[in-house]
N, C-alpha and C positions, 0 to 999 in steps of 0.2 A: 834220885843220889844219895839219900841217907841210907838205904839197901846197901847201893853198890860201894861207898864207903865202909861199910862192915863186914860187907863178902867179898868183896874185890881188892880192897885195900889192907883186909885186916884190922881195921880201926875199931876197938873196944867200943861197945855203946854207950859206957860212962865218959868217955872220953869224946864224944860227938855233941858239940852244943848245936841244938838244933831250932828255929822258931820261923814259923811260916804266916804271913797276909798282918793281920791287926798286931803280931804278937811281935812282928820284927820293927820295932821304934828307934828311933834315934836312939835314944836311953840306951836299948840295948846292944847297938855296936860300941858304945863307948864301956857299958860293962864289960863287954869281950874283949876288944882290943886295948884299952888302956894298959899301955907297956910296963905300968909300975904296979896297981892294983888290981888289974882286969882278970877276966876268967883264963885266959890263955896264960897268961905273966905266974899265976899261981901252980901252975902243972907243967911250966917247962924244965925238962932237965938240962940243964945246959951242956953244952955241944952233942948232946945224942938227942931230943926231940925232933919230930919232921911234922910239921902243920900244915894242913891243909884247907883252905877257905875254897866255899863254893858260894856264889851268888847268881839267882836269879831274879830279876825284876827289871826294873827302869832306872837309867841312868839318866843324867841333865848336866847340860855345859853351865858355864858362869857365862853369859854373854859379853858379860866386859872383859874378864879376866883371859876365858878360856879354858879355866880348870874345871875338871870332870868333879860328878859327885854322882855316889849312889842313893837310890831315894828311898829311907825309910817309910813305914805306913804313916808314918801321922805328918810326913813332911811336903812342902809345896813346891815344884819345880820353879815357879815365879821368884821363890827367893832361897837364895844357895845356903844360906844360915840354919835353914831348915833342914837342910840335909847333911849326908857324911861325904866331905871332902876324899875323894881318892889317893888325894898325894898323903891325905893323914895316915890313911889306912895304911900306906907303904913305909911311912916315918914309923909307925908304932911297931910296925912287923918286923923292921930292922934294930930298934933297941930289945928287942927278945932275945936272950942267948941262946935261941933253937941252931939244929946241924942246918935244917934246908926248911923253907917255904914254898907251897905251890898254891898258886890262886887262880882260880877259875871262875871268869867274869860273864856269863851270861847275859848280857846288857850292851846297850849301844850308847854314845854319850853327843847324839847330833842333838838333840830335840824333839827327835819325833820316835815315833812305834810303829812299827808294823802289825798289824792284826790281820791275820790271813792275805786278802788280796788288797788291802787298805793301808795308807800310811797315815796317820792323825799325828799332828803336832803336839808337843806337851806345852811350848813355851809361847806365851802371849806375844804377839807381836814379831814372831819368827818369820814370818809371811813366807812359810813352807820350803826355806833354805836351811839344809842341815849346818850345821856349825862342826869343824874341826878342831877337836879338844887341843890344849896343849899336851904335849908327850912328857912324859914324868920319867927322869931315870932313877934304878931301881938298885938294891942292894946285890952283892954278887949271888947271894945264899937263898935269891928269891926267884920263881918262873910264874909269869903271867900268861896264862892262857887267857884269849877274849874273843868275844863272839864275832864280833865284825872290826873293820878297819874304818880310821878317820871320820867322816861325816855319814856314814853309812847306817842303813837301818838292821838290828837285827829282828830275823822274821820269827813269826810262830809257826808250825807245822802242826796245824790244827788236828788232821788226820792221825797224828799220834800223840794228841795232847801234850805236848812237849814243845820248847822254842827249838829249832834247827838245831844249833850248836850244842844243846844239852841232850838230844838225842842221840847224834851222831858220838857225843863225847861218850857217853853211856854203852854204844856198840863198841868205840875203840876199847873203851877199858874192859870191857869182857873178852879182849883178844884178836878184834877184827882187826886193831892196825898193827899188828905184830908182822911187820912187812918181811922180815928175815925166819920166822918161824922159828925162833931159836924161845920161845915159851916165855917170853920178857916183853914189857910193854915201856918204852922208853917215851920220854916228854917230847923227844923229834918224831918220834914213830906217831905219836899221838897225835900231834899237830897236823901232820902231812895227810893224816886220814883224816881228820876233822874237818880240815880246809879243803881238800879236794870235794867229801861229799856234800860239805855244805854248799860250796860257789857253784857245784851243780844243781842241787834242788832248789837254790835262791835264784838260778836263772830260770827255771820251769815257770817261777813265780813273777818273772820280768823285773826282778832285782838283782842288784851285786852285792853280795855280801861274802867278804874274806876275813876270816876268822885269822888272828894275829899271834905270836907269840914273840914275849921279851923276856930275856936273860940269857946268861949265858951257860948253864950247866943243862945243855940240850941230850946229853946222854942217861941223865938222871934215869932212874930207873922207877916207874910206877906202879907196877905189878909184875907179881911173878906167878904164873899158871902152871 
């Protein structure tokens, strides 16, 4: 995805903040997204900057409140305070004076995780039942593409070394989602393509996975090629 951001979306390397595995800690999330002193806040040109956020990893719900959390490398799924609340991400982005923001989440928030043909529990005491997270209202400038719906599991695609969502997201960004062949990929075109492909492949794994799109700006252009 880092390569796609640079080559397909035309983002300069110096404007890409990239962390993986053990380096993607809770402190890094706050460093990047703090709306006053964060890495993004220091680089936004009011009314002009376009922000893309891509996250692949685990998500977890708070079983008590239904809030959704992204799980940094140093988090414990049974203690929400050690993770990064999804609502905090959106509220922080809303405070930035950027022109528009696109968030792509290859994660699910059901408390479960798909590993090939297996489904494992992240939360103690969840008894194998997925939890439906609370829905979050977002600013009109934000569009969010998520890997799955409700209490579904976001599946991996072992033979492609990616998650299902990420694999087809990349193929869509390189032009396969351009439904009307105008050499432009919009948010709506990308979502419809990814949704169809992921649902089909997930069915072959005997699962249901339905990528979702949240936001109002469905005609937003993501790629011109």
